[in-house]
C-alpha positions as CSV (number, residue, x, y, z in Angstrom):
1,M,-36.3,21.2,32.2
2,L,-38.9,19.3,34.5
3,S,-35.9,17.4,35.9
4,L,-34.2,20.1,36.9
5,L,-37.2,21.8,38.6
6,L,-38.0,18.6,40.7
7,E,-34.4,18.5,41.5
8,V,-34.8,22.5,43.0
9,C,-37.6,21.7,44.7
10,F,-36.1,18.7,46.4
11,S,-33.4,20.6,47.5
12,F,-35.5,23.2,49.1
13,L,-37.9,20.8,50.6
14,K,-34.6,19.6,52.1
15,V,-33.8,23.0,53.3
16,G,-36.9,23.6,54.6
17,A,-36.7,20.1,56.5
18,F,-33.3,20.9,58.6
19,S,-33.6,24.6,58.8
20,F,-33.1,24.0,62.6
21,G,-32.0,27.4,64.0
22,G,-33.4,29.6,61.5
23,G,-32.1,31.4,58.6
24,Y,-28.5,32.3,59.3
25,A,-28.2,28.4,60.7
26,V,-29.1,27.0,57.3
27,L,-27.1,29.4,55.1
28,A,-24.2,26.7,55.0
29,F,-26.7,24.0,54.0
30,I,-28.3,26.4,51.2
31,Q,-25.1,27.2,50.0
32,R,-23.8,23.7,49.8
33,E,-26.9,22.8,47.9
34,V,-27.3,25.8,44.9
35,V,-23.8,26.5,44.9
36,D,-21.2,23.9,45.9
37,T,-23.4,20.8,44.8
38,H,-25.5,21.7,42.2
39,A,-23.8,25.1,41.1
40,W,-27.2,26.7,40.3
41,I,-25.7,30.5,41.0
42,S,-22.3,31.5,41.6
43,P,-20.6,31.9,44.9
44,S,-20.8,35.9,44.5
45,D,-24.6,35.6,43.5
46,F,-24.9,33.7,46.9
47,V,-23.2,36.6,48.9
48,N,-25.8,39.0,47.3
49,I,-28.7,37.0,48.0
50,V,-27.6,36.8,51.4
51,A,-27.3,40.6,51.8
52,I,-30.7,41.2,49.7
53,A,-32.4,38.5,52.4
54,E,-31.1,40.1,55.2
55,M,-32.9,43.3,54.1
56,T,-36.2,42.2,52.5
57,P,-38.8,41.0,55.0
58,G,-39.1,37.7,55.8
59,P,-37.2,34.3,56.6
60,I,-33.7,34.2,54.8
61,A,-34.3,30.6,53.8
62,V,-37.6,31.5,52.1
63,N,-36.1,34.9,50.3
64,S,-32.5,32.8,49.1
65,S,-35.2,29.6,47.8
66,T,-37.6,32.6,46.1
67,F,-34.4,34.1,44.2
68,V,-32.9,31.2,43.3
69,G,-36.2,29.8,41.8
70,Y,-36.8,32.8,40.2
71,N,-33.4,33.0,38.5
72,L,-33.9,29.4,37.3
73,F,-37.3,29.2,36.2
74,G,-38.8,32.9,36.6
75,I,-42.0,33.9,39.0
76,G,-43.5,30.5,39.1
77,G,-40.2,29.2,40.3
78,G,-39.3,31.6,42.6
79,V,-43.1,30.9,44.1
80,L,-42.7,27.1,44.1
81,C,-39.3,27.2,45.8
82,S,-40.7,29.2,48.3
83,V,-43.7,27.0,49.0
84,C,-41.1,24.1,48.9
85,T,-38.8,25.6,51.6
86,L,-42.3,26.5,53.7
87,A,-44.0,23.2,53.3
88,V,-42.0,20.9,55.9
89,P,-41.8,23.4,58.4
90,F,-45.5,24.5,58.3
91,A,-46.2,21.0,58.6
92,L,-44.1,20.4,61.8
93,S,-45.2,23.6,63.0
94,L,-49.0,22.1,62.7
95,V,-48.0,19.0,64.6
96,V,-46.3,21.0,67.6
97,A,-49.4,23.1,67.9
98,I,-51.3,19.8,68.4
99,Y,-49.2,18.2,70.8
100,F,-47.1,21.0,72.2
101,T,-49.1,21.2,75.8
102,K,-48.5,17.5,75.8
103,F,-45.2,17.3,75.7
104,K,-43.9,20.8,76.7
105,D,-42.8,19.5,80.1
106,N,-41.5,16.5,78.9
107,V,-37.7,16.1,80.0
108,H,-36.8,14.2,77.0
109,L,-37.5,16.8,74.9
110,K,-35.9,19.7,77.0
111,D,-32.5,17.5,76.8
112,A,-32.9,17.5,73.1
113,L,-33.6,21.0,72.8
114,A,-30.3,21.8,75.2
115,G,-28.3,19.6,72.4
116,I,-29.8,21.2,69.3
117,R,-28.8,25.0,70.9
118,P,-25.1,24.6,70.5
119,A,-25.3,23.2,67.8
120,V,-27.0,25.9,66.0
121,I,-24.4,28.2,67.4
122,G,-22.0,25.9,65.1
123,L,-24.0,26.3,62.2
124,I,-24.4,30.1,62.6
125,A,-20.6,30.4,62.7
126,A,-20.1,28.0,59.9
127,S,-22.6,30.1,57.5
128,C,-20.5,33.2,58.9
129,L,-17.3,31.7,57.8
130,S,-18.4,30.6,54.4
131,V,-20.0,34.3,53.9
132,A,-17.0,35.9,55.0
133,E,-14.6,33.4,53.0
134,I,-16.4,34.7,49.5
135,S,-17.0,38.8,50.6
136,L,-13.6,39.9,52.4
137,T,-11.7,39.5,49.3
138,S,-9.4,43.0,50.0
139,L,-8.5,45.4,52.9
140,L,-11.2,47.8,51.9
141,S,-13.9,44.8,52.0
142,L,-12.4,44.0,55.9
143,A,-12.9,47.6,56.9
144,F,-16.5,47.7,55.7
145,F,-16.9,44.4,57.8
146,G,-15.0,46.1,60.8
147,V,-17.0,49.5,60.7
148,A,-20.4,47.1,60.2
149,L,-19.4,45.2,63.3
150,L,-18.5,48.3,65.5
151,L,-21.8,49.7,64.4
152,V,-24.1,47.1,65.2
153,W,-22.2,45.4,67.9
154,K,-20.7,48.2,69.9
155,C,-22.6,51.1,68.9
156,K,-25.9,49.1,68.8
157,V,-26.8,50.5,65.4
158,S,-29.6,49.1,63.9
159,P,-28.6,46.3,61.4
160,I,-31.1,47.9,58.8
161,L,-29.5,51.3,59.1
162,T,-26.0,49.7,59.1
163,L,-26.5,47.8,55.9
164,V,-28.1,51.0,54.2
165,A,-25.3,53.2,55.3
166,C,-22.5,50.6,54.3
167,G,-24.5,50.2,51.0
168,A,-24.4,53.8,50.3
169,L,-20.9,54.2,51.4
170,G,-19.8,50.9,49.1
171,G,-21.6,52.7,46.5
172,V,-19.9,56.0,46.8
173,V,-16.3,54.3,47.3
174,Y,-16.6,51.5,44.6
175,G,-18.7,53.2,42.2
176,A,-16.7,57.0,42.3
177,V,-13.6,56.9,44.7
178,L,-11.6,54.1,43.3
179,P,-12.8,54.4,39.5
180,A,-11.5,58.2,40.0
181,L,-8.2,56.7,41.8
182,G,-7.7,54.3,38.9
183,L,-8.2,51.7,41.1
């Protein structure tokens, strides 16, 4: 049990250390660690984590680590995994805060950041594709995706309202309409 706890903590230390670009950019890395490599949670649970982490306050990486830690070890595990996810970024933030004014105009730093930005877009795209692969399993799920995309992208509806609306609609369709039709 202790070796598993240490392994989970080390995984979330890595997640925190390499979560450049924010939560969406690190989703593929989290999925590789907790679903593909260690099988601590199922792919469908991972998609549910992403949905819940999106709706709850806080960074997606921290919310995901809290869920996995809680799922494996209870409340203490959730807290410990959250702390592990935050430890490296917190330490790096302190270092950056101390030295930022000294290096903010450094051409090498600006060049490095210019190279990181497009890579972050690729990481986010990889995360989207891995979640889509698990989530888009039918024409109906594709229709939900299309409605959500249309609402957020073209109609400029809040992502939170879109999640609530699609969740409610999914509850009705999957919980009442499809069973009533015998599907």
